[in-house]
Structure formats: structure tokens, C-alpha cells
C-alpha positions in Angstrom: 8.2 -26.9 32.6 8.1 -29.3 29.6 5.2 -31.0 31.3 3.4 -27.9 31.9 3.8 -26.7 28.3 2.0 -30.1 27.3 -0.6 -29.4 29.7 -1.1 -25.8 28.1 -1.0 -27.0 24.6 -4.7 -27.4 24.0 -5.2 -23.9 25.2 -2.6 -22.8 22.7 -4.3 -24.5 19.9 -7.5 -22.7 20.8 -5.7 -19.3 21.2 -3.9 -19.9 18.1 -7.3 -20.6 16.1 -8.6 -17.3 17.5 -5.4 -15.4 16.2 -5.5 -17.1 12.9 -9.2 -16.3 12.3 -8.7 -12.6 13.2 -5.8 -12.3 11.1 -7.6 -13.8 8.2 -10.5 -11.5 8.6 -8.2 -8.7 8.3 -6.4 -10.3 5.2 -9.8 -10.7 3.3 -10.9 -7.3 4.3 -13.8 -8.1 6.7 -12.0 -6.3 9.4 -10.7 -3.0 8.0 -7.1 -1.4 8.3 -7.2 2.1 8.3 -4.4 4.0 6.2 -3.0 7.4 6.5 -1.4 9.6 4.0 1.8 10.2 5.8 4.9 7.9 6.8 3.9 5.3 9.8 6.7 3.1 10.9 5.6 0.0 13.1 7.9 -1.6 15.5 6.9 -5.0 16.9 7.8 -8.5 17.8 6.0 -11.7 17.6 7.0 -12.9 21.2 5.9 -11.4 24.5 8.6 -9.8 26.3 11.5 -7.7 25.5 13.1 -7.9 22.0 14.7 -4.4 22.0 11.7 -2.4 20.8 12.4 0.7 22.9 16.1 0.9 21.7 15.0 0.6 18.2 12.4 3.1 18.5 15.1 5.5 20.1 17.3 4.6 17.1 14.7 5.7 14.6 13.9 8.9 16.7 17.5 9.9 16.4 17.8 9.1 12.8 14.7 11.1 11.9 14.1 13.9 14.5 16.7 16.5 12.8 15.0 16.3 9.6 11.3 15.5 10.3 8.6 16.1 12.8 8.6 13.0 14.5 5.8 11.7 16.9 6.0 8.4 18.8 2.7 6.7 19.5 2.5 4.0 22.1 -0.4 2.1 23.8 1.1 3.4 27.3 1.0 -0.1 28.9 -0.3 -0.3 32.6 -1.2 3.4 32.5 -4.3 4.2 34.6 -5.5 6.9 32.1 -7.5 5.9 28.9 -8.0 7.5 25.4 -5.6 9.6 23.6 -3.0 11.8 25.7 0.2 13.8 24.9 2.9 12.8 27.3 4.4 15.5 29.5 7.6 15.4 31.4 5.5 16.1 34.6 3.4 12.8 33.9 3.6 10.1 36.2 4.0 6.4 35.4 0.3 5.8 36.0 -0.7 8.8 33.5 1.7 7.6 30.7 3.5 4.2 31.0 7.3 3.8 31.4 8.2 3.7 27.8 6.4 6.9 26.8 8.0 8.6 29.8 11.5 7.5 28.8 10.9 8.9 25.1 9.5 12.2 26.6 12.4 12.6 29.1 15.1 11.7 26.7 14.2 13.7 23.6 13.3 17.2 23.2 12.0 18.1 19.8 9.5 15.3 19.3 5.9 14.5 20.3 5.1 11.7 22.4 1.6 10.3 22.6 -0.4 7.3 24.2 -3.6 5.9 22.8 -4.8 2.3 23.1 -6.6 2.8 19.7 -3.7 3.7 17.4 -6.1 5.1 14.8 -7.5 7.8 17.1 -3.9 8.9 18.0 -2.9 9.1 14.4 -5.7 11.0 13.5 -4.9 13.5 16.5 -1.2 13.6 15.3 -1.2 13.5 11.7 -1.7 17.2 10.7 1.3 18.5 12.7 3.9 15.6 12.2 5.7 14.1 9.2 6.4 10.7 10.5 4.7 8.7 13.2 6.4 5.8 14.9 4.2 3.0 16.3 5.7 1.4 19.4 4.8 -2.2 20.0 2.1 -2.4 17.2 2.8 -5.4 15.0 -0.3 -7.0 16.2 -2.4 -3.8 16.1 -3.8 -4.5 12.6 -6.6 -1.8 12.9 -3.8 0.6 11.4 -1.9 -0.2 8.2 1.4 0.9 8.8 3.6 1.9 5.7 6.7 0.4 6.8 6.9 -2.6 9.6 10.0 -3.5 11.4 10.0 -7.0 13.2 12.3 -7.8 15.9 13.6 -11.3 17.1 15.7 -11.5 20.3 19.0 -13.4 19.4 19.1 -14.7 23.0 15.9 -16.4 22.6 16.0 -17.8 19.2 16.1 -21.3 20.5 13.0 -21.0 22.3 10.1 -23.2 21.2 8.2 -21.5 18.5 4.8 -22.0 20.1 1.8 -19.9 20.8 0.7 -18.7 24.2 0.2 -20.1 26.8 2.4 -23.0 26.2 5.0 -20.9 24.3 5.9 -17.3 24.1 4.5 -16.2 20.7 1.5 -13.8 20.3 0.8 -15.3 16.8 2.1 -17.8 14.5 5.8 -17.6 13.4 4.4 -17.5 9.9 2.9 -14.3 10.2 6.3 -12.6 10.2 5.5 -12.3 6.6 3.6 -9.0 7.1 7.0 -7.3 8.0 9.0 -5.3 5.7 12.3 -5.4 7.7 13.4 -8.0 10.1 15.9 -7.1 12.6 17.6 -9.9 14.9 18.3 -7.8 18.0 20.6 -8.1 21.1 23.2 -10.0 18.8 26.8 -10.3 20.2 28.8 -7.2 19.1 31.2 -9.3 17.1 29.1 -11.4 14.8 30.9 -13.1 11.7 29.1 -13.9 8.4 28.8 -17.8 9.3 26.8 -16.9 12.3 24.7 -14.5 10.3 23.9 -17.1 7.6 23.0 -19.6 10.3 20.4 -17.1 11.9 19.1 -16.3 8.7 18.2 -19.9 8.0 16.5 -19.9 11.5 14.4 -16.9 10.7 13.9 -17.8 7.1 13.0 -14.4 5.7 10.5 -14.0 2.8 12.0 -12.8 -0.5 10.2 -9.2 0.0 12.0 -9.0 3.4 15.2 -7.2 4.2 17.1 -8.8 7.1 19.5 -6.9 9.7 21.4 -7.7 12.7 21.7 -5.4 15.8 23.5 -5.3 19.0 23.1 -3.2 22.3 25.7 -0.6 22.9 25.9 0.3 26.9 26.8 3.7 27.7 28.1 5.3 30.8 26.2 4.9 34.3 24.2 8.0 35.0 23.6 9.0 38.7 20.0 9.6 40.2 21.2 12.1 42.6 24.5 13.7 43.9 27.0 10.9 42.9 29.4 11.4 39.9 28.6 9.6 36.6 30.8 6.5 36.1 32.0 4.4 33.1 31.6 0.6 33.3 35.3 0.2 33.6 35.1 2.4 36.8 33.0 -0.3 38.7 35.2 -3.1 37.9 35.2 -5.6 40.6 32.5 -3.6 42.6 29.3 -5.2 44.3 26.4 -4.2 42.0 23.1 -4.5 43.5 20.9 -4.8 40.3 17.3 -3.8 40.2 15.3 -4.9 37.1 11.6 -4.9 36.2 12.1 -5.9 32.5 11.3 -8.7 30.3 14.7 -10.1 29.6 17.6 -8.9 31.8 20.1 -11.4 30.7 22.0 -9.1 28.1 22.4 -6.6 30.9 23.8 -9.3 33.3 26.0 -10.6 30.9 27.5 -7.0 30.3 27.9 -6.4 33.9 29.6 -9.9 34.5 32.4 -8.4 32.2 33.3 -6.0 34.7 32.4 -7.7 38.2 31.5 -11.1 39.3 29.7 -9.8 42.2 26.2 -9.1 41.3 23.0 -9.1 43.7 19.9 -9.2 41.4 16.5 -7.9 42.5 14.5 -9.2 39.5 11.0 -8.3 39.1 8.5 -9.0 36.3 8.2 -6.6 33.2 6.7 -3.2 33.7 6.6 -3.9 37.6 5.5 -1.0 39.5 8.0 -0.5 42.4 6.7 -0.2 45.9 8.2 1.0 49.2 8.5 -2.4 50.2 10.6 -3.3 47.2 12.8 -0.2 47.9 13.2 -0.9 51.7 14.4 -4.5 50.9 16.9 -3.1 48.3 18.1 -0.3 50.8 18.5 -2.8 53.7 20.5 -5.3 51.6 22.6 -2.4 50.4 23.3 -1.3 54.0 24.1 -4.8 55.0 26.4 -5.5 52.2 30.1 -5.2 53.8 31.8 -4.6 50.2 34.0 -1.4 50.2 32.8 -0.4 46.7 29.1 -0.9 46.1 26.4 0.7 44.0 22.8 0.2 42.9 22.3 -0.2 39.0 18.9 -0.2 37.2 17.9 0.2 33.6 16.7 3.4 31.9 13.1 2.2 31.7 13.1 1.1 35.4 14.2 4.4 36.6 10.8 5.8 35.1 9.0 3.7 37.5 11.3 5.0 40.5 10.0 8.7 40.1 7.6 8.5 42.9 8.6 11.0 45.7 8.2 8.2 48.4 10.6 5.8 46.5 13.3 8.6 45.6 13.1 9.7 49.3 14.2 6.1 50.2 17.1 6.1 47.6 18.3 9.7 47.8 21.4 9.0 49.8 22.6 6.0 48.2 24.8 5.6 44.8 21.8 4.7 42.5 22.6 4.7 38.9 20.9 3.8 35.8 22.4 2.4 32.5 21.5 3.8 28.9 21.6 1.5 26.1 21.6 2.2 22.4 20.6 -0.1 19.6 23.3 -0.4 16.8 23.1 -2.1 13.4 25.9 -4.5 12.5 28.1 -3.4 9.8 28.6 -3.1 6.9 24.5 -2.7 6.8 24.1 0.3 9.1 23.9 2.7 6.1 21.7 0.5 4.1 19.3 0.2 7.0 19.5 4.1 7.5 18.8 4.6 3.9 15.8 2.6 3.8 14.2 4.3 6.8 15.1 7.8 5.7 14.1 7.1 2.1 10.6 5.9 3.2 10.1 8.8 5.5 11.2 11.3 3.0 9.6 10.1 -0.4 6.4 8.4 1.0 3.4 8.5 -1.2 1.7 5.0 -0.8 2.7 1.7 0.9 4.4 0.2 -2.1 7.0 -1.6 0.0 10.6 -1.0 0.1 11.9 -3.9 -1.9 
């Protein structure tokens, strides 16, 4: 792997120069960033893959939805449609994308939309909403968000800070300076002050930035069909066939290993469109497993990609569950984080920062 990184390093240098030039042209005003006269909150990360953007977006939705008219705007990654589209519960994966479908199915009183050009999406939403959350838009500089939240995955902080393709960064680590808030996500639930100080030295936030730490709280397992709901404690020592198509399944694996050592992992790439062949393999392995207590677990994001009738038909008689997860801010900073978000959403006039 190290040898491959060295081979790819010249490509990373070229790609890094292109990204640097693009950012510089935005910084000096050659490329224009459009501003809007309403609160726009951007969530993003520097690295490819899962830093917990979806749980963070859901955290903001829960925080704001009862006091503001909230819209979530996403690119709709891997959808087959194009342009601006309001997401409906009846949409398929290929019409909306998995994350927008998850938001739409989970929250009643919000608007969910997709648009590869965020400015067009904001124009369509701005007159009927009081705050817009941009999902995975830190690199989308055509829009100037009023508040920018940048996530760093705790489990990957020791990765090499190298730009694609030799590394996993979309842009230089130094560009974290554009964020207003930095959140180190997926931390252990118990995180002492010495570890926090160590992480702060690793990230090196700028003076204008607020730093927070978050962890994932796993909820009860929700059945896809006729089976009863279960807590994680109730599956202790069961055999789990785990189905994932997410960027970083390691935190989920670590959580499940606290209740069972018997895990058979069907691991697919991020946003993988599950096929009948994938499901037949899963079903066959489930049926061949001789464990008395066994079940299939997937993620809340992955279940959005299992809604095709042909796939549901294959799984309908099996104990298939998905595991919801919530982002939680480490104490004693949760209220401070909430206040920053609520104050920005409620008193917005211009992007004067939150410092």
C-alpha cells in the first residue's frame, strides 16, 4: 500500500495544484460565490468517505425543525435524475439518492431536495424556508454558506494527510480554515480532557474556530418486516450477518462486537446499489448458518437502498433489522454547540462569523 501511495504521489501533486488554483480563484473573487439572505448551514469534510455528515445533519434537523421551517439540500449522490427535485417518500434510490431518502422518510415537517447546483436549489427553496442545511457541500464554493461545520473522523485522524489519489483528502488540510465550527466526530463515548487536548493539537483549529467533539449513540434495532424490535442487549451472543455499503463501517463493527463475537460481514463500497445477486448470497449464507439465534443487521442508510420490490421479496421472511444512530455532542459543550446553531439561525443578518 505504501508503495502504491508513492506511485500515485505525482498525480496527487497535480490534483492538489488544480484544487489550490480553484480555491485561490474563489478567494480573490475571479470565481464568484453566491450569497443568500437567509441562514445557510454547510456540513462537510476534507476527506472522502464517512465522517458522520448524515448524523450531524439529522442533529441539526432535530435542533431546528420545531422552531424554523427547515430544508435540507443535497446533491443526491448516484441518483439518475438531474436538476432540482423535491424528494418524496415514494421516490426510489435512483430518483433521489440514499441520504435524501433517509431524511425524507425520517422527518415529517421538513423539506428535502436535491440539486447538483446548490445555488439553483437554494433559489427554489429560499422563499418558503427559514434555514437551509447543505449536506456535503464544503467543497461546493459556488455558494457562500453563512455557517460552515467541518467534520473530522476520530477513527481516521492518524491517516496520512495527503490529497487524492495517494491519500484520501479532497483538498489540502490547510483549507480547514474556511470552517466556522470543527467537530471531531465518532469519538469514544468517554473522552477525557487529556485526550481532547491531544486531538486539538492534531487538528490545530484557527483562532476564529470553535472545536467540538461528538460520538455516535446507537439506538434499538428496527425490523424491516414482521419481527419485533430489539435492543442491542437482546442480541447478546447472537450470530449477526452484517450488511454494509458505507464508507467506514468500523465504528458499527466495534459497537456490535460489544454484544457478540459472531459477526459475518458482507462489506460493500460506499453507496453500493445492492443487487439481487448480493441478496441471494446473503440469504444463502443466512440459511446455511447453523446458529440458533441469528439475524441480519444493516444501517439506516443502507436500508434506503434495499427498498426495491425484488430485493424486499428476497428478504421478507428473514429477521432483517436496521440500526439507527444519532450524533451526540460531548459534554459539557452540547449546550454551547446548540446555542451557536440556534443563535445563527434565529438572528441571521449577514455572515459575520460566530466568534
